[in-house]
C-alpha positions, 0 to 999 in steps of 0.5 A: 936609681938604675935599673936593668931594662927588664925590670921596669917600676910599677909605680908612676916617676911624678908619684915617687918623686912626690912621695919623697918629697913629702917624706923630707918635709917631716922630721922621723921621731922613732922615740914615740911609744910603738910608732912604725917609721913606715916611710923609712921604706921610702928610698931611692935605690936599685932593685925593687925599692925603686917601685913606690908601691912596695913602699910601706904605707903605699898602696896602689891600684893593681892595674893602673899602678896608681897610689890609691892609698896613703897608710902612715897611721902612728909612722913617727912623723912630726911636723906641719901638714900644711898647703904648701907640702908635696903631698897636695900635689899628690891629692890634688886633682887639678893638678892631675898628679894623682886625682886617683887616692881612695885611702888616707890613714894619718891617724896618730900622726903627730901632725900639726898646723891646719888641715887645708880645705884642698882636702875638700877636693878628694872626691874619690875618697872612701876612707879618710881617717885624721885621729889623734893628731894636733891639728889648730883650727880657727874653730875647733867645732866639729862644724869647721869639717862641713867639707867632709859632706861632700865627700859622697863616696866615703866609707869609712870617716875618723876625726876622733881625737881632735878636741872638737866641740859642737853637736854631732854635725847634720853634714855626717847624714850627706854620706849616705854610703858610710859604714864606719864613723869615728867620732870618739874623744873629742867634746861634742855635746847634745843628743845623738841624732835619730837620723843617724839611722838613715846612714842604712849601711853604718857597720861601726859607731864610736861616739865613745869619750865625748859629753853626749846627752839624751837618750840612746835614739831608738832608731839605732836599733833597726841598723840591721848591719851594726856590728859595733856600738861604743857610746862609752863614758858619755853622759847619756842618759834613760834606759837600754831597750829591750829591742837591742836584741834586734842588733843580730849582727853585733859583735861590740857593744860598749855602754859603760860610763854614762847615766843610764838607768833601769832593769837590764835583763841579761838574757836580751844579750843572749839572743846577739849570737855574735856578741863578744865584747860587751860592757854595762859598767858605772852606769845606775844599771840593775842588771837581772843575770838569772834567766833559763835560756840555753847559753852555752853558744855564746862566749863573750872575750870581754865583759864588764858589768861593774856597778850593775848592783850584783849580789852574787856571782852570775851563773851563766859565767860558769860556761864562759870559756873564751874571757879576756877581761871580767870586771865585777868590781863596785858590786854588792858580791858577798862571801867567798868566791866559789869554786865555780868561778876559780876555773872559768876561763881558766886558760884564757883570762888576763884581767880579773877586777873583782874590787870594792865588793864584800868579798872576804875569802874563797872556797878553795885555797889554791883558787888564783893558781888556776888562772894560768894566763892572768896577768892583772888581779885586782881584789882591792876593798873587800873583806879578804881576811887570813894570810896573802894569797899567791897569784899566779906566776904570769901575773904583772899586776896585783891589787890587794890593798884595803882588805883584812889580811893578816901574817907575814910576807910569803918567800915564794911572792919573791918567786913571782918574776913577772910581777910590775906592780904590788898592792899591799897597802892598807892591811894587817900584814906583820913581820919582817919585810923579806930580804929577796924583796930587792931580787923582784927589782928586776921586773917590779915597777910599783910597790905599795906596802903602806899602812902595815905593821911591818917591822925590821929594816927595810929591803937592802938588796935593790939591784942594778937594772932595778926597774922600781918607780914607786916606793911606798912603805909609809905607816909601818913600824920599819927601822933602820937606815935607807939602803944606799942600794936605791940609788940603783933605782935610777927610774924611781918617781916616788918614794914614801918612807913616812911614819916609821921609826927610821934613824937616818941623816938625810939621804942627799945621795938620792939626788941622783935620781934624775926623775924623782919627783916626789920624797917623802920622810915624814915623822921618822928619826932623820936628824943633822944638818941638811949638808950640800949634796956633792953634785947638783940633784933633785932638779925634777923634785916637785914634793917634799915632806920631812916634817916631824923630824930632828933635822938642825942647823939653817934651812938648805938654800943650796937646795932650793937652788936645785929644785928647778921643777919647783921654780916653774909655774905649770898651767898647761894640761893636769895629768896625774902622776902614775903608771900604766898596768899591763895589758892597758888595753883590751878592746881599743875603747876599754881602758881599765890599765891607769894605777895611780900614784896616792899620797898624804900630805898632814897639815896640823890635824888636817890630813890631806889624802891624794887617790891620785896626785896631779902632775903640777902640784909642789909643796915643801913641808919642813914643820915641826924639825930643829931649823934655825936662822933667817928664811933665805930669800932664795925660797922666792925662786920657787914660783911653782909653790903650792904649799910651803909649811915652815911652822914649828921651828926655830927660826929667826929674822924677818919674813922675806918679801921675795915670797911675794914671788910665789905666785902659785902659793896657797898654803904658807905657814910659818907659824910657831917660829921666833920670826920679827918685824913686819909681815911684808905688805907685798904679800897681798899680791898672793890672789891665789893664798887660800891659807895663811899662818903666822900665829905664835912669833914675835911679829908686830906692826899693822897687819896687810889689809887687801885680796886674800888677806881682808879673810883670814881670821885672827886665828893665824896672828895671835901670839904675836904681841906686836901686830895690831889692825883688823882682825885683831881686836887691838888697834895699830895706835895703842901701845903693845901689852908686855907678852907672856911668857910662852913655852913652846909646844912641840906638839900641837893640842886639839884645842889648835886643831880645832882652831885650825879647822876652823881657820879653814872654813874660812878660807877660799877654794883652792888647789891644795884645801880644796873640798869639805873645808871650802864649802861655806865659800862654795858647794859648787865645786866640790864634786869637781874638785874630787874627780880632778884632784882625787883628794879626801881629807880628815883629822886624825890625832897624832900617833898611830895611825889606824884605818877606818873601813867601811 
């Protein structure tokens, strides 16, 4: 770049050149959420921008003008960090280019590859943060970072989110000047070493979200400078000792989601005059909140006391005027919410969770409206009765499901222009849905009105720019047609209109919703053939339930060809379908903001309720319709399917051998059709198959044996008078008797439901059926399955489904 002689650049030429080469070795990806493309300011242009010390993320020494710090956290960079990178021309002291570097921040940079051993030469480093990248390791053990123990000038170390295993390393104790250590969100095991207390300058300890066990070392409470102690989401045991009150500098204490036990006196924390963040939730603690100490001079910002065996609202909350976040969920607080509670932190409270208690109502009818800044209000799973209370206009997430609310939805609900998540499910609300609900689509993302008594038509005024991602209105008495205006909601991922009185043809136009993954139209009055769509659609569809309708014609082979998402077996890291509620983070380790999608898959009296929906789950349920003709070979292309239910139709022809390609299939039900021929022996290759039913068809020949087929019982084959071999009593050399007159029953009786359950008890554990039905095979998987897949099972009688409240 050209410069006036009177204006010389501060930084050194070789350092500027090396930084520019480093920038060119990576991709800048601005679409990453919230990232800051700092290196875009690294340019050769006239003026001060030639001074690399003025570039974003670059820190220089005021006297020498040498680069001493690179702060590239969350800077939209993608690529491999390796020894050939020009960064190591900056970092490698033997090259003499930059032996002065003291600070290196590259967390949340999406870097891949291996961490070069050259890092061990950064002897002057005082700040090193490599957290939340995608490095690869010969061994993912934290012991592979032993070279960090030689960086004896380090004051801050961040190795969070790198998927490291092993125990907290002994080399950490070499860093005598360390004031901050962040090893959170790894897979570290074992105890927290008491020798940690030898690092006398420690101010911040972040060990959150690991698998650490044992007791919290008594010695840690001797660290007089400790200001932040974050040990949440581990497996720590024992009690919280009273000498926690010795930590006079403590501002943040997060111990939630562990296995801590015992009585905890709240007055001990009130001796910590700087404490602003305290989370004790989800342990086995009993919190004693009544005490006489003067607590008016301690103000919390974040307070998590969920599952602390509280039976009433703690009286000390009456003086809390600065709370942003308050979680009192999963306690035994009963009765009405007192008036004084409604005025605490009225101008600051942003998140309030009172769910899973025994609350019945409010002493003050305008209670909720007093929290003028609140954005997330969670009142789920209580005993609230009466009409729906309106939240403040600032509310973005309003959750009040699983209560006893009655009456109609007030039209004033539509005026809540900030509302993004609205969950009124599992109540006794009734009447017509306000037409103005469609006007909320500019902000509303999640709408859950399941299991109420709503009637009339579905609101049809969904507007352009609609932001809906999920709409669930199942188990009501809604009628009419699927509103065409939903086509304007291009972000829809889940549509659940099941168990209503909708009368319509199949809404093929929904195929234009490119993000649609779940479509449930079960138990309505849908009719006619599934017409071929005008354009290719439903490419991301993973779950479709059209059962218990009146569809006719052949199985829709053209749709099977379009459903690309069902053609792939996705065995990568499992996540759950859902959305982030605002606010999602109050403090980097206190996360309460995920709203999980949920649904029900219903199969012959067995109802599988998914409180969380794994994003790898795929299912097709066309049962209880009037589909006819043969089962198309194209279904065999849907290799990612976990569940296929075509039972109770009018299908004929042979069972296609192409079903052997369904490598992930666990539930296959072809019962109560008119299928003929043999059961293809190739199906024994389906080693994941845990539920198989071909009963009441016209099949013949020997039943295949081997693998999973050795576990199936005769109930799954009965009603096929030509079948022979185990598990049936009939030997294959015998002539088949004349079949009796068989009149198909459109509705499976109680006897068949019981038999179905008995059959399920013999199956292996699988992804679909899983927990309760598999306990005879193994009991060790039950808790894991509930935690992993968030699924519950229960049998229900058909007809109007009423729920059981605990």
